[in-house]
N, C-alpha and C positions, 0 to 999 in steps of 0.2 A: 504493499499500500504506500502511495506517495505521501510526501509531507502535507500537501494540500488536502488530500482525501482524509488523512488522519486528523488534521485540524478541524475539518468540517464535520467529521463523524463523531469525534470525541467531545467537542465543545462547540457545537454550532451556535454562532452568535445570534442573539435576538436583535430585533429592529432597534430597540432603545440603545443597546450597546454599540451597534454599527453606526447609528445616527450620531451618537455622542462622540464616538471616536473620530468620525469623518469631520464633524463640525469643529472639533478641537484642532484637527490638522489644518482644515481650510482657513480657520480664523488665524492660525499662527502664520500660514503662508501669506495671507492678506496683510497682516500687521507688519511682517518683515519686508514685504515687497512694496506695498503702497498703502500707507496708513490712511491716506485721504479718502479712500473708498468708503470708510465709515461716515465721514462728514457728508459725502455725496449721497449716501443712503438716507441720512437725516434730512438733507435738503429736499430730496425727492418726497419724503414723508410730508414735509410742510406743504409742498406743492399739491400733493394729492388731498391733504386736509382742506386746503383752500377750495379745491374743486368740489369736495363734498359739501362744504358750507354753501357754496353757490347753488348746488342742486337741492339740498334739503331745506334750508331755512329761508334764504332770500326770496324764492318764488312765493312761499306762503305769506311772507310779510307784504310783498307787492300786491298779491291777489286780495288780501284782506283790506288793504288801503283802497284799491280800485272798487271793491264791493261796497266799502263804506261810502265812497263818493256816489256810487250808483243808488245807494239807499238814502241819499240826501244829506250827507255830512258836509260841512263847510269845505269848499274846494281848496281855498288857500292853504289851510292847515295841512291837508293830506298831499297836495301837490309837492310841497317842500320835502315831505317825508319820502314820497315816491322818488324824487330826484336823488336823495341821499342813498336810497336802496339800489337804484339803478347804478349809481357811481360805485357803490360797494360791489355790486355784481360784476361790473366791468373790470374793476381793480382786482377782484379775486380771480377772475378768469385770466387776466394778463399775468399776474404774479404766479398763478398756478402753472401756466404754460411755460413761463420763463424758468422757474425753478426746476421743473421736470425736464425741460430741454437741456439745461446746464448739467443736471445730475445724470441723465441718461447718456448724453454724449460722452461725459467723463468716464462713466462706468463702462461703457462699450469700449473706450480706448484702454481702460485698465484691464479689461478682460483678456486682451491680447498679451499684456505684460504677464498676467497670472498664468495664462496658457503656456507661455514660454518658460516660466519658472517651473511649472509642473513637468513640462517636456524635458527640461534640463535634468530634473531629478530622475526621470525615467531613463533618459539616455545614460546618465551616470551609473545607474543600477545595472543597465544592460551591458555596459562596458566593464564593470568591475565584478559582477557576479561570477561564480565559479564557471570555468570554461565548459564543463560537462553540461551545463544547462542550455548552452547555445544550440544544442542539437536535440534537446528533449522536447518531444511533441507537446507534453503537458505544459511545460514552461512557455513554449512558444504560443500556445493557445491562451494561457494566462496573460501573456504579454499583450496579446491582441485585446483581450477583455479589459486590461488595464488602460490601454491606449484609447479604446472606445469609451470606456467607463468614465474617464476623467475629462473627456472632451464633449462630443455632441450628445452622448446619452445622458450625462449628468449636467451638462452646461458649465462644467468646471467651477472655479471659485465663485464667479459672479452668479452663475445659475443656481448654485446651492444657497448662496447668501440671499439671492432674490426670493427663493421659496420661503426661507425663514422670515425675511422682511415682510412678505405678503401675509404670513400667519399673524405676525404681530399687528400689522395694519388692520387685518380683518377682524381681529379681536376688539380693537378699539372702535372700529366702525360698527361692529355688532353691538357693543355697549351703548353707543350713541343711538342707534336705531331702536334698540329695545326700550330705551328710556322714552323716546318719542311715542312709540306704539303703545307702551304700557299706559301712557297718559290718555291717549285719544281712542285707540282701537285695540284693546288688550287681547281679544280672542284671535287676532291674526298670528300671535306668537306660536301657539301650538301647531297651527296649520303649517307655518314655515318650518318648524322643527321636524315635523313628520315628513314633509316633502324632502327636506334636506337629507334626512336620515336614509330615505329610500335611494336618493341619487348617490349619496355617499357609499351605500352598500353596493350599488351597481358599478360605481367607479372602482371600488376596492377589488371587485371581481376582475375588472379589466386590468388593473395593475398586476394582479397575480398572473393573469394570462400573459401580459407583456414580459414580466420577469422570467416566466417559464420559457418563452420563445427566445429571449435574449441569449440564454445558454445554448440553445440549438443553433443560433446564428453565428456564434463566435468562430467555430472551426471553418464553416463554409465561407465566412467573411475573409478569413486568413488565406484560404486556398484561392478564392476569387481574386484577391489582391495580388497573389502570386502570378496568376495568369494574365491579369490586366496591366500590371506595372513591372514586375520583375522580369518576366519573359521578354517583353518588348524592349528591354533596356539595351544599352550599347554593348555590354559584355556578352549578351546572348544574340545580338543582331546578326552576326555572320552565319552562325549555325542555322538560325531560323530561316534565313534567305537561301543559303546553299542547299538545304534539304527540304525546301518548300514546306516548312513546318507551320506557316501562318494559319492554314485552314484547320489543321489538327488542333493547334493551341487555341484558336478562336472557338472551335467546337467544344473543346473541353471547358474553356472559360464560360461559354454560354450555358453549358450544362450546369455548372455551379450557380450561375445566375438564375436559371430556371428553378433550381433547388431552393434558392433564397426566396424567389417569387412565390413558390408553393407554400413555403413556411409563412410568409407575410399574408398570403391569401387566407390561410387557415386561421391565423391570428385575427385578421380583420373580421372574418365570419363569426368567430366566437365573441368578439367585442361588440359587433354591430347590434346583436340582440339586447345586450345590456344598455347600450346607448338609447335604443328605442324605448325601453322600459323607463329610463330616466326622463325622457322627454314627455311621456304620458304623466308621470308624477308632477312634472312642472306645470303641465296644462291644468290639472286639477287644482294645484296651488293658486294659480292666477285667478281661476274662476271663483273659488271660494273666497279669496281675499277681497277681490273687487266687489263681489256681491255683499259682503259684510260691511265694507266701507261705504258703499252706495246707500245701503239701508240706513246707516247711522246719519248720513248727510241728509237724506230725505226726511228723517225724523227730527232734524234740527239739532241733533246732539253734537255735531261738529260743523265748522264753517267750511266754505269752499276752499279756503286757504289751508285749513286743517286737513281736508280730504287730499289736496295735492301733496301736502307734506307727508301724510300717512302713506299715500301711494308710493312716494319716493322712498320713504323709510322702509316700507315693506319690501320693496325691490332691493334696497340696500341690505336689509336684514338677511334676505335669502342669499344675496350675493356674498355677504360676509360669512354666513354659516357654511355656504358651499365653498367659499374661498378658504375657510379654515380646514374643512374636510379635504378638499382637493389638494391644498398646499401641504397639509400634513402627509397625505399620500404621496404627493410629488416630492416632498423633501425626503421621505424615507426611501422612495424609489431612486431618487438621485444619489442619495447616500449609499444605497446598496450597489449602485453601479460604481460609484467612486471608491467604494470599499475594495473593489477588485484591484484598483491601483495600489491601495495600501497593502493588500495581500502580496502583490508583486514586489513592492519595496521591502516587505518583511520576509521575502524568501530566504530561508536560512542558508548558511554556507555549508556545502557538503564536505569541504576539506577542513581538516583540523587546523586551527590557527595557533601556530607557535609564536614564541617571542624571542628566541635566541638570535643573535646576530652572527653572521658569517665573518670570521676574521682571517687575516693572512692572505697571501697571494697564491700559495700552492695548496692544492686540494686533491685528496684521494676520494674516488667515487667507487662505491661497492654495492652491487645488487645481491641480496641474500635470499634465495628461494622465493623469488618474486613471481607471483601469479596474478593475472588480472582478467576481469571481464567487464565490459562496459555497463554502465547503469542501465537497468531494465533488460540487459542481455543475460542469456542463460548459459552460453558457451564461453569458455576461456579463450582469449585471443593470445595470451602469453601463459606459459606454464613452467614453473620452477626454473626461472632464469637466474643464473649465478655468474657474475663477472666482476672483476676488480680493475679499475682504470687508474693508473698512477698519474701523478701530477706531471704535465709536460708530455704525456704519451699521446701518440697519434693513432687512433683506432679506426679501422674501416669496418663498417657493419654492412654485410651483404646478405642477399637472399632473394628469392623470387618475390614477385608482388603478392601481398597478402600474408607474408611470412611473419609480420609483427614488428617490422623495423621502425616504422613511424610511431607505433604505440610505445615502443621502448623509449623513444625520445620524449614523447608526451609525458610518460611517467617520470623520466629523469628531470624534465622541466617543471614537474609537479602541476601539470594541467589537470591530471587526475591523481587520486591516491590509489595505491596498490590494493588489490583485494586480499592478497595473502603475502606474507614475507615483509621485507622492508628494504628501503634504499638508504644507504649511509653516505654522508659526506664528512670526511675527517672523523669517522667513527661515530657520528651522531645521526640519529634517524632524522631525515629531512622534514618530517612532520613537526619537529620541535623548533625548526627555524621560522622566523618571520617570512611569510611568502614573498613580500616585497623585497626584502634583503636577499633572500635565497635566489630569486630569479635574476638578480644582478650578476650572478655568476656566469650567465650564459649569453652569448651572441649567437642567434639562430637565424638561418635562412631556410625556410621551409620550401617544399616543392611548390606549393600553392601560395607563395608569399604575396603580400598585398602592398601596392603603392597607393597613395591617396591623392585626391584632387587638391593638393596644396602645392607649395613651391618645392623645387628640388631640394633647397636648403632644409625645409621643414621635414621632408621625407627622410633625409639623412640624419638630421639632428635629433629626431625623435628616438633615435637609438639610445640616447641617454638624456632624458629631460631633467635629471636631478642636478646636473652640473651646468655652469654658465656656458652658453654657446660660444664657440671659438672658431673664427674663420680659418685660422691656421690648422686646427684639427680637422675641420670640414674639408679643406683643400687636401690635406694629407690623406684622408680616407678616400676621396675621389681619385687622387693620383695613384694610390696603391691598387685600387680596383680597375684602373684603366678608363675611368669615366671622366677624367678632368678635361680631356680634349673635346669630348662631346659636349660637356657642360659649357665650355668656353664659346661654342658655336651657337648656343641658345640665345634668343633675342634679349632676354633679361638676365642671362647668366644663371647664377644660383637661385635667383628669385623668380625664375620662370615657372609658371603654374603648370603642373602636369595634367594632361587630359583636357578635353574640351567640354566635358559635361557641365561644368559650372563656371567656365571662363572661356569665352569665344577666342581669346588670344592664347589659350593653353596649347601645349604641344603634346603630341602622341609619340611616346618613345618606342623604339624597336624592341623586339624581344631581348636582344643582347644588352641594350641599354638598361632595360628594366632589371635584368640580372645584375648588372654592374652596380646599379643604384641600390639594390637590396644588399649586395655584398658590402657596399660603402657604409650602409647603415650598421651592419654587423661589426665592421672594423672601427667605426666611430665609437661604438659602445665600449670597445677596448676591454671586454670581459675576459676573465682568465680561462673560460671554456668556450670554444668555438664549435658550432655544429652546422654542417651542411646536410640538409635532408632532401636530397635529390632535386635541388633547384634547377639543375641543368638536364633533367630527364628528357626534355624535348629536343636536345641537341644530339648529333651523332656521337658515337663512342669516342672517336679521336678528338673532337672538339671538347667533349666533356673532360677527357683526360688532361688536355692542356690547361683548362680552367682549374681543375682540381690541383694540378701540379703547381701552378702559379699561386693559388690560394694557400697551399701548404707552405710555400716559401714565405708568404706574408705572415702566416700565423706564427712561424718561428717556434719559440719555446713554450707557447701556450698549449694547453690540452686541447686536442682537436678530435672530433668525431665526424666521420664521413659516412653518410647513408646512401646506398645505391643498390639497385638490382643488377647493375653492371660492375665491372671490376676496375674502373678507372683509377681509383685511389689506392688500390691494394699494395702495389709494389713499393711505394714510398712510405707506407704506414708501418708503425712498429708492430702492431698486432691486428689480426683480422678475426672478427666474430661472424660466424656463418649461422644465420637463422633459418630454421626449417621446422615444420610441425610445431609451431608455437613456442619454440625454445631455441637455445644455442646448441647446435649439434656439433660444431667444430670450432676450435679456437687455437690460434697460434700465429706464427709468421707466415709470410707468403711461401717461403721455401719449405717450411714444415708441412703446410697444408697441401701444397701442390704434389707432394710425394706420397700422399695417402692414396693408395690404390682403391679405386672405386669410390673415392670420397666425393662429397657434394661439391666442395670448392674446386677440386681437381677437374671434375666434369664441367663445371661452369667455366673455368679458366680455359680449358681445351676448346670448348664450343665458342667462346668469345675471341680467343686468340685466332681461331680459324676465320672468324668474321672480320677481324682486323686485317688479316692477310688478304681476304677477298676484297675488302674495302679499298686497301691500298693499291691493289692491282686494277 
């Protein structure tokens, strides 16, 4: 059972807990990011209060004055009062619109700031959470829930705050309306409460339906986004066009879209019946309320102005009661969505967090009976691996594809923790070291290394962001990798942006230039252990051999580990580890292994040596 399943099954949080936790988080974000949002909410409240004053009280006063004149009261006395009431009405309308316009425009602007603050939190979590989560379907689905839940589903900071604001405002409006109705038409109150209760009940059923379908849509939303945004991207563009994949991908994407539409249609069907029932309850409410008020007016128990005020108050009472109910539902619903964001931020670390610092320049690495299977996997991909790598040793790790070579490196870099056994550095289990400090030991160039749409300088200097950037060290790394001449030809030199996806003046590097840049980054890091994990696999064996040989010279006395299913690095390495059947089957020098009759390495070397001869001829 996953962490998320355990958390939900063992202690499923109630609505009050979720709402309180989300509100506490949202208010802290608002206070730290933009305190003025609270003043703008108060200003909007004043604007709405003036609007209600104009609707509830001033029309009654005006109508009563007009009716008094009609009944023969002195014109001069009442005209002056009418002018004052009209002036108050116009002023209330003007100030109401002004205050609400200022507040709403400011809050809309702030919502973008809040959205970015929350996105930064999510981005930071995504980049710092344990690596194993980046390929976990459950985590990826939760990531999508978090992304949707804190944005358009919940409305983000301002959406949640607005729901709470509307609850408070509706309570005050309800109190005002009840006071008016209790004085003039008291029997309207139970009619409004019953109608509101029915509508609230039907809305609650619709909310439960919406929350139920939200979970169903999360996975299909993620897959639909993959087909609509990831597949058409630049990195997939050549394969899509060369293999005429557009029709197939579009068909698959539309399939997921149809699945979404079917879910939405079912949701709408279930909710439509509840909405119709709510409309019927509203119709009976209006009929009973107006009949009662009309009866009292005809009996002379209330004036025409009183009737107008009571009609407005009855409408406002219903709106306030409904507003309280709907906004309580809306608030809890929004908080439920936003809670998915908090769950994502709270995802626990799978790797044990140590606190020891790595000291010294020379380090011995040792695998002791290490076995490993990936999270959620049932089969071991490494089994009982034992090897010791001395400081300054150059090790070649070879084996066919799928033998476990890259997994070996992922465990060494502690992207995953071992399932069984332990890995020692200087005799200490690596789980006892601080992850940040421990990973400083390694400069790694993976087969599927990534360069980013930043400048060449940024791509190299990110190799070590802890130290102050130095042009001299940057130039040295580019020179050693053979990239300096190419860099000098770029329009803006080191400050040229790579790729055109985010900068129309960016440059597209060749495959060789990308490899040199990645190697420059590893050299700039200047770590005591250097690892090449098949970054040259796309090259022919002879070109790969030349790059490995040059890189081995650059590494010098550092510990170096070369990963390949070819044998380019073997002859100049101190030791060779041959992976097969999920473990190290052979270990020794090139001369020792090549002499093993029927050995794995000997057969690989013979086959590849023949290839080199054929290639040369």
